C-alpha positions as CSV (number, residue, x, y, z in Angstrom):
1,M,185.0,100.9,-68.8
2,K,182.1,99.6,-66.7
3,Q,183.9,101.0,-63.5
4,T,184.0,104.5,-65.1
5,I,180.2,104.4,-66.0
6,I,179.4,103.5,-62.4
7,V,181.3,106.3,-60.9
8,L,179.9,108.8,-63.4
9,F,176.4,107.6,-62.6
10,A,177.0,108.0,-58.8
11,F,178.4,111.6,-59.5
12,L,175.3,112.6,-61.3
13,F,173.0,111.0,-58.8
14,I,174.7,112.9,-55.8
15,N,174.5,116.1,-57.8
16,G,170.8,115.6,-58.5
17,L,170.1,115.3,-54.8
18,A,172.2,118.5,-54.1
19,A,169.9,120.3,-56.7
20,Q,166.8,118.9,-55.3
21,N,167.6,120.0,-51.7
22,F,168.9,123.5,-52.8
23,Q,167.6,126.2,-50.5
24,G,168.7,129.7,-49.0
25,I,167.7,132.9,-47.3
26,A,168.0,136.3,-49.0
27,T,167.7,139.6,-47.3
28,Y,166.0,142.4,-49.1
29,K,165.9,146.3,-48.4
30,T,162.9,148.3,-49.6
31,K,162.7,152.0,-50.3
32,R,159.8,154.0,-51.8
33,K,159.8,157.3,-53.6
34,V,157.9,159.8,-51.5
35,D,156.1,162.7,-53.4
36,L,153.7,164.8,-51.3
37,K,152.0,167.8,-53.1
38,L,150.7,170.0,-50.4
39,D,150.3,173.7,-50.5
40,S,151.2,176.2,-47.8
41,T,147.7,176.6,-46.8
42,Q,147.5,172.8,-45.5
43,V,151.0,172.5,-44.0
44,N,154.1,174.6,-43.2
45,S,157.6,173.7,-44.4
46,E,158.7,172.3,-40.9
47,M,155.6,170.0,-40.9
48,Y,156.3,169.0,-44.5
49,Q,159.7,167.8,-43.8
50,R,158.6,165.8,-40.6
51,M,155.9,164.1,-42.9
52,L,158.6,163.3,-45.5
53,K,161.0,161.8,-42.9
54,M,158.3,159.7,-41.4
55,L,157.1,158.4,-44.7
56,E,160.7,157.6,-46.0
57,K,161.4,155.7,-42.7
58,R,158.0,153.9,-42.8
59,F,158.9,152.5,-46.3
60,E,162.6,151.6,-45.4
61,R,161.9,148.0,-44.5
62,T,163.9,144.8,-44.2
63,F,162.4,141.5,-45.5
64,L,163.7,137.8,-45.4
65,L,162.9,135.5,-48.3
66,T,163.4,131.8,-47.4
67,F,163.5,129.7,-50.5
68,N,163.9,126.2,-52.3
69,K,163.3,125.1,-55.8
70,E,159.7,124.9,-55.4
71,A,158.3,127.4,-52.8
72,S,159.3,130.4,-50.7
73,V,158.1,132.5,-47.8
74,Y,158.7,136.4,-47.8
75,K,158.4,138.0,-44.3
76,E,159.4,141.3,-42.7
77,E,162.2,141.1,-40.3
78,E,160.9,141.9,-36.9
79,Q,161.9,145.4,-35.6
80,L,160.4,147.9,-33.2
81,E,158.2,150.5,-35.0
82,A,159.1,154.1,-34.6
83,P,156.8,156.1,-32.4
84,Q,154.7,158.8,-34.4
85,P,155.1,162.5,-33.2
86,S,152.5,163.6,-30.7
87,G,149.4,164.9,-32.3
88,M,150.0,163.2,-35.7
89,R,148.5,159.9,-36.9
90,M,149.4,158.2,-39.9
91,M,147.3,155.5,-41.6
92,V,149.1,153.3,-44.4
93,V,147.0,150.8,-46.1
94,N,148.6,148.4,-48.8
95,A,146.0,145.9,-50.2
96,G,148.9,144.3,-52.3
97,G,151.3,143.8,-49.5
98,S,151.6,140.8,-46.9
99,D,152.7,140.1,-43.4
100,I,153.6,136.6,-44.6
101,L,153.7,135.7,-48.2
102,Y,154.0,132.1,-49.3
103,K,154.5,131.3,-53.1
104,N,154.4,127.9,-54.3
105,I,156.0,128.1,-57.8
106,K,155.4,124.3,-58.6
107,E,151.7,124.6,-57.9
108,N,151.3,128.2,-59.2
109,R,149.5,129.5,-56.1
110,F,150.1,131.8,-53.2
111,A,148.9,132.3,-49.5
112,S,149.2,135.7,-48.0
113,Q,148.6,136.4,-44.3
114,N,147.5,140.0,-43.6
115,E,146.2,142.0,-40.6
116,V,143.9,144.6,-41.4
117,F,142.7,146.8,-38.5
118,G,143.3,144.1,-36.0
119,K,141.6,141.3,-38.1
120,I,143.7,138.6,-39.7
121,F,143.0,137.5,-43.2
122,L,144.4,134.5,-45.2
123,V,144.3,135.3,-48.9
124,K,144.8,132.3,-51.1
125,D,144.8,132.5,-55.0
126,A,146.7,131.7,-58.1
127,L,149.9,133.4,-58.9
128,E,149.6,136.1,-61.5
129,K,151.3,135.3,-64.6
130,L,154.4,137.6,-65.2
131,D,155.2,138.0,-68.9
132,W,158.9,139.1,-68.6
133,T,161.0,140.3,-71.6
134,L,164.7,139.1,-71.1
135,E,167.1,141.9,-72.0
136,N,170.9,141.8,-72.9
137,E,172.0,144.2,-70.2
138,T,173.9,142.9,-67.1
139,K,175.3,144.3,-64.0
140,N,176.9,143.0,-60.7
141,I,174.9,143.0,-57.4
142,G,177.3,141.8,-54.7
143,D,179.2,138.8,-56.0
144,Y,176.5,138.0,-58.4
145,T,176.2,138.7,-62.2
146,C,172.6,139.8,-62.8
147,Y,170.7,139.9,-66.0
148,K,168.0,142.5,-66.7
149,A,164.4,141.6,-67.4
150,T,161.4,144.0,-67.9
151,R,157.6,143.8,-68.0
152,K,154.8,146.3,-68.7
153,R,151.7,146.6,-66.4
154,M,148.8,148.8,-66.4
155,V,148.1,150.6,-63.3
156,E,145.6,152.9,-62.1
157,V,146.5,156.7,-61.9
158,V,146.1,157.8,-58.3
159,E,147.0,161.1,-56.9
160,S,149.1,161.3,-53.8
161,G,146.4,159.6,-51.8
162,I,146.6,162.0,-48.9
163,S,144.0,163.2,-46.5
164,F,145.2,166.1,-44.2
165,N,142.8,166.5,-41.2
166,G,140.1,165.1,-43.3
167,D,140.3,168.0,-45.7
168,K,141.0,165.8,-48.7
169,D,139.1,162.6,-49.3
170,I,141.4,159.8,-50.5
171,N,138.4,158.3,-52.1
172,A,137.4,161.5,-53.8
173,K,137.7,159.9,-57.2
174,A,135.8,156.8,-56.5
175,D,132.8,157.9,-58.5
176,K,134.7,159.0,-61.6
177,E,136.0,156.7,-64.4
178,P,139.4,155.3,-63.3
179,E,142.5,156.4,-65.4
180,F,145.4,154.0,-66.3
181,E,148.9,154.4,-67.4
182,E,151.5,151.8,-68.5
183,V,154.5,151.4,-66.3
184,T,157.7,149.3,-66.7
185,I,158.9,147.2,-64.0
186,T,162.5,146.3,-64.2
187,A,164.1,143.3,-62.5
188,W,167.5,142.0,-62.1
189,Y,168.1,138.2,-61.6
190,T,170.9,135.9,-61.4
191,P,171.2,132.3,-62.9
192,Q,174.0,131.6,-60.3
193,I,171.2,131.0,-58.0
194,P,169.0,128.5,-59.9
195,V,165.5,129.2,-58.5
196,N,162.8,131.2,-60.3
197,S,161.5,133.1,-57.2
198,G,162.0,136.7,-55.8
199,P,160.8,139.2,-53.3
200,A,157.2,140.1,-52.8
201,R,155.1,138.6,-55.6
202,Y,157.8,138.7,-58.2
203,Y,158.9,135.3,-59.8
204,G,159.2,133.6,-63.0
205,L,162.8,134.4,-64.3
206,P,165.7,131.7,-64.7
207,G,167.4,132.8,-61.6
208,L,166.7,134.4,-58.2
209,I,165.5,138.1,-58.6
210,L,167.9,140.3,-56.6
211,E,166.4,143.7,-57.4
212,V,163.2,145.1,-58.7
213,N,161.9,148.7,-59.4
214,D,158.4,149.6,-60.4
215,G,159.0,153.3,-60.7
216,Q,157.8,154.0,-57.0
217,E,159.5,151.3,-55.0
218,T,162.9,149.7,-55.1
219,I,163.5,146.2,-53.6
220,I,167.2,145.1,-53.5
221,C,169.0,142.1,-51.9
222,S,171.6,142.9,-49.4
223,K,172.7,139.4,-48.3
224,I,172.3,135.8,-49.3
225,I,173.0,132.7,-47.4
226,L,172.9,129.4,-49.6
227,N,172.4,126.0,-48.4
228,P,172.8,126.8,-44.6
229,K,174.1,124.1,-42.2
230,Q,170.9,124.1,-40.4
231,A,168.0,123.2,-42.6
232,I,165.3,125.7,-43.1
233,S,161.8,125.4,-43.1
234,I,159.2,127.0,-45.4
235,N,155.7,126.6,-43.9
236,E,152.4,128.0,-45.5
237,P,150.6,130.5,-43.2
238,S,147.4,129.1,-41.9
239,K,145.9,131.9,-39.6
240,G,143.1,134.1,-40.6
241,K,139.7,134.2,-42.5
242,E,140.3,132.5,-45.9
243,V,139.4,134.9,-48.9
244,S,140.5,135.4,-52.5
245,Q,142.6,138.3,-53.6
246,E,139.5,140.1,-55.1
247,S,137.5,139.7,-51.9
248,F,140.4,140.7,-49.7
249,E,140.9,144.1,-51.8
250,A,137.1,144.8,-51.4
251,I,137.3,144.3,-47.6
252,V,140.2,146.7,-47.4
253,E,138.3,149.4,-49.1
254,K,135.4,148.8,-46.8
255,K,137.6,148.8,-43.6
256,V,139.4,152.0,-44.6
257,K,136.1,153.8,-45.1
258,E,134.9,152.6,-41.8
259,E,138.0,153.6,-40.1
260,Q,137.7,157.2,-41.7
261,E,134.1,157.5,-40.5
262,R,135.0,156.3,-37.0
263,Y,137.7,158.9,-36.8
264,E,135.6,161.8,-37.9
265,H,132.8,160.7,-35.6
266,N,135.2,160.5,-32.6
267,R,137.7,163.2,-33.4
268,E,138.6,165.6,-30.6
269,G,141.1,168.5,-30.4
270,D,142.8,170.2,-33.1
271,G,145.7,167.4,-33.7
272,E,147.0,167.0,-37.1
273,R,146.0,163.7,-38.8
274,I,147.5,162.3,-42.2
275,E,146.1,159.4,-44.1
276,I,148.0,157.9,-47.0
277,R,146.9,155.3,-49.3
278,V,149.6,153.0,-50.9
279,G,148.8,151.0,-53.9
280,G,150.2,147.4,-54.2
């Protein structure tokens, strides 16, 4: 009897170590709904189609989430950026995005490294508390059984956020009272991977989040490697001027206005220009 107890204790101890060292790499693909409302006086149908293709390509990106039980790093997979057509300039700003996003679930904080117009910022703040509602619906994503979770979020109502050759100011509503609407964010998580992390700033479910949709953007996992033979490292970013999330958003607003003014002052020729604001 004593021998049985000793063997069982050793088995549980080994399993505990395995759980403690649990880690993996998940690949995510992103896609965003593109809805441009421009009339024929602003752009012809050929130009409109070119713009749609450019935007769709711009938002089709691949990210890697390196994770363990306590922390994760979410970073875009390196790839060559597609050249923009001659005479057309596109500026996309996302104050909620990150070049490198480190989440520490255990300590309830994040560190986000972002480059804005050539300057690097290191945003450090507490993780936003996400109040999920666990649903009864399930579906399979690859080999994993996933469960549905939803949460409500109030977001500011923003128009398309397009400026075409400076004719439409993407900040035109800045002096008006902001309007808000409630949106539903849907996530699919799998308890088969026992970490409460996920892509971007999503986390807080009893299993890795494999898919998220906020009505505009879809993020879906396409590949998972669990406990790779070569140990992975999860390093918190350290480059850049340290600021809070609120300060960073104010800096982005200021930088965007400065960029617009600089372009208008130095603009030459009749080339087309498109500016697009993307909310995070």
